[in-house]
C-alpha positions in Angstrom: -55.3 -6.6 -20.8 -54.5 -10.3 -21.2 -51.6 -11.9 -19.5 -50.0 -13.1 -22.8 -49.9 -9.4 -23.8 -48.5 -8.1 -20.5 -45.5 -10.5 -20.4 -44.0 -9.5 -23.8 -44.3 -5.8 -22.8 -42.5 -6.5 -19.5 -39.8 -8.4 -21.3 -39.3 -5.4 -23.6 -39.1 -3.0 -20.6 -36.5 -5.1 -18.8 -34.5 -5.5 -22.0 -34.3 -1.7 -22.2 -33.0 -1.6 -18.7 -30.3 -4.2 -19.3 -26.8 -3.3 -20.3 -26.0 -3.1 -23.9 -23.2 -5.4 -25.2 -21.2 -2.6 -26.6 -21.2 1.2 -26.7 -23.9 2.4 -29.0 -22.7 3.9 -32.2 -25.6 6.3 -32.6 -24.7 8.5 -29.6 -24.2 12.0 -30.8 -23.0 15.0 -28.9 -24.7 18.4 -29.4 -22.8 20.9 -31.5 -22.7 24.7 -31.2 -25.0 25.5 -34.1 -25.9 28.9 -35.4 -29.3 28.9 -33.7 -27.7 28.0 -30.4 -25.2 30.8 -30.7 -28.0 33.3 -31.4 -30.0 32.0 -28.5 -27.0 32.2 -26.2 -26.3 35.8 -27.3 -29.9 36.8 -26.7 -30.0 35.2 -23.2 -26.7 36.9 -22.3 -28.1 40.2 -23.4 -31.2 39.8 -21.2 -29.0 38.7 -18.3 -26.9 41.9 -18.5 -30.0 44.0 -18.8 -31.5 42.7 -15.6 -28.2 43.2 -13.8 -28.1 46.8 -15.0 -31.7 47.3 -14.0 -31.0 46.3 -10.5 -27.8 48.3 -10.2 -29.7 51.5 -11.3 -32.7 50.8 -9.0 -35.1 50.9 -11.8 -38.7 49.7 -12.1 -37.6 46.2 -11.5 -36.5 47.0 -8.0 -39.8 48.7 -7.3 -41.6 45.6 -8.5 -39.5 43.5 -6.1 -40.7 45.7 -3.2 -44.3 45.6 -4.2 -44.4 41.8 -4.3 -42.5 41.7 -1.0 -45.1 43.8 0.7 -47.8 41.7 -0.8 -46.5 38.7 1.1 -47.8 35.8 -0.9 -47.2 33.3 2.0 -49.8 35.2 4.0 -52.3 35.4 1.1 -52.3 31.6 0.5 -51.1 30.0 3.7 -52.6 26.6 2.8 -49.9 26.2 0.2 -47.0 26.7 2.6 -46.5 23.1 3.7 -46.5 21.7 0.2 -44.2 24.4 -1.3 -41.7 23.8 1.5 -41.2 20.3 0.0 -41.3 21.5 -3.6 -38.5 23.9 -3.1 -36.2 21.0 -2.3 -36.2 20.2 -6.1 -33.9 23.3 -6.4 -31.4 22.4 -3.7 -28.1 21.3 -5.1 -27.4 18.4 -2.8 -30.6 16.3 -3.2 -31.0 17.1 -6.9 -27.4 16.4 -7.8 -27.6 13.0 -6.1 -30.9 12.0 -7.9 -29.6 13.1 -11.3 -26.2 11.5 -10.8 -27.8 8.2 -9.9 -29.8 8.2 -13.1 -26.8 9.3 -15.2 -24.7 6.7 -13.5 -27.0 4.0 -14.7 -26.9 5.4 -18.2 -23.1 5.5 -18.1 -23.0 1.8 -17.0 -25.6 0.8 -19.6 -24.0 2.5 -22.6 -20.3 2.0 -21.7 -19.5 5.7 -21.5 -18.6 8.2 -18.8 -19.9 11.2 -20.8 -23.2 11.7 -18.8 -21.4 11.9 -15.5 -18.6 14.1 -16.7 -21.1 16.4 -18.4 -23.0 16.7 -15.2 -19.8 17.5 -13.3 -18.8 20.2 -15.9 -22.3 21.8 -15.8 -22.3 22.0 -12.0 -18.8 23.4 -12.0 -19.7 26.1 -14.5 -22.8 26.9 -12.4 -20.9 27.3 -9.2 -18.3 29.6 -10.9 -20.7 31.9 -12.8 -23.5 32.1 -10.2 -21.1 32.2 -7.2 -19.0 35.0 -8.7 -22.0 37.2 -9.3 -23.5 36.5 -5.9 -20.3 37.4 -4.0 -19.6 40.3 -6.3 -23.0 42.1 -5.9 -23.6 41.0 -2.3 -27.4 41.6 -2.3 -29.6 41.1 0.7 -32.8 39.1 0.7 -36.3 40.4 1.4 -36.2 39.2 5.0 -33.0 41.1 5.7 -33.7 44.3 3.7 -32.9 47.5 5.7 -34.1 50.4 3.4 -37.4 50.4 1.6 -37.0 51.0 -2.1 -33.3 50.1 -2.1 -31.7 47.5 -4.2 -29.8 46.2 -1.1 -26.6 45.7 -3.1 -23.0 45.4 -1.8 -24.3 44.6 1.7 -22.7 41.2 2.2 -25.6 39.1 0.9 -25.6 36.2 -1.5 -29.0 35.8 -3.1 -28.6 37.5 -6.5 -29.1 35.5 -8.7 -31.2 32.8 -7.1 -29.1 29.6 -6.7 -32.2 27.4 -6.2 -33.6 28.5 -9.6 -30.3 28.3 -11.5 -29.6 24.9 -10.0 -33.1 23.6 -11.0 -32.6 24.7 -14.5 -29.2 23.0 -14.8 -29.7 19.7 -13.0 -33.1 18.9 -14.6 -32.2 20.5 -17.9 -29.1 18.3 -18.2 -31.4 15.3 -18.6 -32.8 16.8 -21.7 -29.4 17.9 -22.9 -28.2 14.2 -22.7 -31.3 12.7 -24.2 -30.6 10.3 -27.1 -33.8 10.8 -29.1 -35.7 13.8 -30.2 -39.0 12.8 -28.5 -37.2 12.2 -25.2 -35.4 15.5 -25.4 -38.6 17.4 -25.9 -40.4 15.7 -23.1 -37.5 16.2 -20.7 -37.2 19.8 -21.7 -40.8 20.4 -20.8 -40.4 18.6 -17.4 -37.3 20.6 -16.6 -39.0 23.9 -17.5 -42.0 23.2 -15.3 -39.7 22.2 -12.4 -37.5 25.2 -12.6 -40.4 27.6 -13.0 -42.1 26.1 -10.0 -39.0 26.3 -7.9 -38.4 30.0 -8.8 -42.0 30.9 -8.1 -41.9 29.0 -4.8 -38.9 31.0 -3.6 -40.8 34.3 -4.2 -43.8 32.9 -2.4 -41.7 32.0 0.7 -40.1 35.4 0.6 -36.5 34.2 0.4 -35.8 35.9 -3.0 -36.8 39.0 -5.0 -38.4 38.6 -8.3 -35.3 39.9 -10.1 -33.3 37.2 -8.3 -35.4 34.5 -9.8 -35.4 36.0 -13.3 -31.6 36.2 -13.2 -31.4 32.6 -11.9 -33.4 31.2 -14.8 -31.1 33.0 -17.3 -27.9 31.9 -15.5 -28.9 28.2 -15.7 -30.0 28.6 -19.3 -26.6 30.1 -20.2 -24.8 27.1 -18.7 -26.9 24.7 -20.8 -26.4 26.6 -24.0 -22.6 26.9 -23.5 -22.1 23.2 -22.8 -21.3 22.2 -26.5 -18.2 24.3 -26.3 -16.9 21.9 -23.6 -17.7 18.7 -25.4 -14.0 18.2 -26.7 -12.8 18.6 -23.1 -15.4 16.1 -21.9 -14.2 13.6 -24.6 -10.6 14.1 -23.6 -11.4 13.5 -19.9 -13.3 10.3 -20.7 -10.4 9.0 -22.8 -8.0 9.8 -20.1 -10.0 7.9 -17.5 -10.3 4.8 -19.7 -6.6 4.9 -20.5 -5.8 5.2 -16.8 -8.1 2.2 -16.0 -6.3 0.1 -18.7 -2.9 0.9 -17.2 -4.1 0.1 -13.7 -5.5 -3.2 -14.9 -2.2 -4.2 -16.5 -0.2 -3.3 -13.4 -2.6 -5.3 -11.2 -2.3 -8.3 -13.5 1.5 -8.0 -13.5 1.5 -7.9 -9.6 3.1 -4.4 -9.5 0.5 -3.1 -7.0 0.6 -3.9 -3.3 -1.8 -6.6 -2.1 -3.7 -4.2 0.2 -4.3 -1.7 -2.6 -5.1 -4.5 -5.1 -8.1 -5.5 -2.9 -9.5 -2.0 -3.2 -8.8 -1.5 -6.9 -10.2 -4.9 -8.2 -13.9 -4.1 -7.6 -13.5 -0.7 -9.3 -11.5 -2.0 -12.3 -13.9 -4.9 -12.8 -17.0 -2.8 -12.9 -19.1 -3.8 -15.9 -18.1 -7.5 -15.9 -15.7 -7.3 -18.8 -12.5 -7.8 -16.8 -11.4 -10.3 -14.3 -8.1 -10.4 -12.4 -5.7 -12.9 -13.9 -2.2 -13.0 -12.5 0.6 -13.1 -15.0 3.0 -16.0 -14.9 6.1 -15.3 -12.8 9.5 -15.0 -14.4 12.1 -17.7 -13.8 14.1 -15.4 -11.6 10.9 -14.7 -9.5 9.9 -18.2 -9.0 10.4 -19.9 -5.6 13.5 -22.1 -5.4 12.8 -25.8 -5.1 13.4 -27.4 -1.6 16.7 -29.3 -1.3 16.5 -33.0 -1.9 17.2 -34.9 1.3 19.6 -37.9 0.7 18.3 -41.4 1.5 20.5 -44.0 3.1 19.7 -47.7 2.6 20.4 -49.9 5.7 20.8 -53.7 5.4 20.1 -56.0 8.3 22.6 -58.7 8.8 21.4 -62.1 7.6 18.4 -60.6 5.7 17.6 -61.0 2.1 18.1 -58.2 -0.4 14.3 -57.6 -0.4 14.5 -56.4 3.2 16.5 -53.3 2.3 14.7 -50.3 3.9 15.4 -46.7 2.7 16.0 -44.4 5.7 16.4 -40.6 5.7 19.8 -39.2 6.5 18.6 -38.0 9.9 17.6 -41.5 10.8 20.9 -42.9 9.5 22.7 -40.4 11.7 20.9 -41.6 14.8 21.6 -45.2 13.8 25.3 -44.4 13.5 25.2 -42.8 17.0 23.6 -45.9 18.4 26.3 -48.2 16.8 29.1 -46.1 18.2 27.4 -46.3 21.7 27.2 -50.1 21.5 30.9 -50.3 20.4 31.9 -48.2 23.5 29.9 -50.6 25.7 31.7 -53.6 24.2 35.1 -52.0 24.8 34.3 -51.6 28.5 33.9 -55.4 28.8 30.1 -55.8 28.7 29.1 -58.1 26.0 25.4 -57.8 25.0 23.4 -60.9 24.6 23.3 -62.1 21.0 20.0 -61.8 19.3 18.7 -64.4 16.8 18.7 -63.3 13.2 15.4 -62.3 11.9 13.7 -64.9 9.7 12.3 -63.4 6.5 10.1 -65.7 4.4 10.4 -65.6 0.7 6.6 -66.2 0.4 4.2 -63.2 0.5 2.5 -62.8 3.8 -1.3 -63.4 3.7 -3.7 -61.5 5.8 -6.4 -63.3 7.8 -9.2 -62.6 5.2 -7.0 -64.2 2.5 -6.4 -67.5 4.3 -8.2 -70.6 3.2 -11.1 -71.2 5.6 -11.5 -74.7 7.1 -10.6 -76.8 10.1 -9.3 -80.4 10.4 -12.0 -83.1 10.6 -13.1 -84.2 14.0 -12.6 -82.6 17.3 -9.1 -81.8 18.5 -10.2 -81.9 22.2 -9.3 -85.3 23.9 -11.8 -87.5 25.6 -12.4 -86.7 29.3 -12.8 -89.6 31.7 -14.9 -87.7 34.3 -17.3 -86.3 31.8 -21.0 -87.0 32.6 -22.5 -89.7 30.5 -25.0 -88.8 27.8 -28.7 -89.1 28.4 -30.1 -92.6 28.0 -26.8 -94.4 28.6 -26.6 -97.1 31.3 -24.8 -96.1 34.4 -21.4 -97.5 35.0 -21.0 -99.9 38.0 -19.0 -98.5 40.9 -15.5 -99.8 41.3 -15.0 -102.3 44.2 -17.4 -104.7 45.9 
């Protein structure tokens, strides 16, 4: 491929990664259609059927024991190291962080909080529904089973349904649920299905879950995704509340109603996205700082000086001058007359600095002739005085 063809494609890729100027108008939220309601009802029916099958210790429990005795991790030990890493894709902590990072970028790019709020609502529903059934049935896992052929229910366990499987369905399926185009939704649906099926099968291979646990985990995650459209109004209300709270906080920070220490923490959060900068509101006249008092200036006149020699002196200096005058008066009263000082002579002409003076010196040398100076070269020597 030529360079002139690669560069335009890279520019298009980076343009898609950049933030959109405004919130897109084509973003649509899924609705609870008739087909979705039918699919939700069918999934719920299968879910209840599996729970009843385990409670009654039916053929499904016998299948669980047969696969447990088969011990897949001993049949294919070469896969153990790889599947130990693959099962992490079903753990709630790592997957929630990865998906939240992607949805956070989408929220920033499209000026909306819906992706992040939807993820939070989905995980909350997952924890409530799956956690309640786990604690209510209290089933033990294959490694802790005590009686062969038993369903191991109400024994203090927490593995039915499989949390890894349900979490994989929800966290990876939420990407397909929030997709903005039909093609993207189909691709992400296929990816999430492959990941969730792989995680469920891996837990059976490792011996941490029964087959019925995995089946119920798949259905529990699917129920959460199918029920999400019912919570879209609540998600929209939560987003509007967050934006309104942000606007109120911005106005309070601009008005200076927030302490300085808290302002430093809030400004980076409130200016996320680059559409807002802190601009302090003008202070009210009552809140402005009072002007400093004006210090009076006293003009002292020297005796015998021209009016141009008047020097403005601050009040503090005038006070010290008054004190000096009173001290001299007290000395005179004691009989000590100070020597009179000549009056200062102030010329009316402007004083010139050295560089402004006219250069030049008087003609001739101002040094007088010296009698003992040596005669110049070539001159006749003078006769000595006396005979």
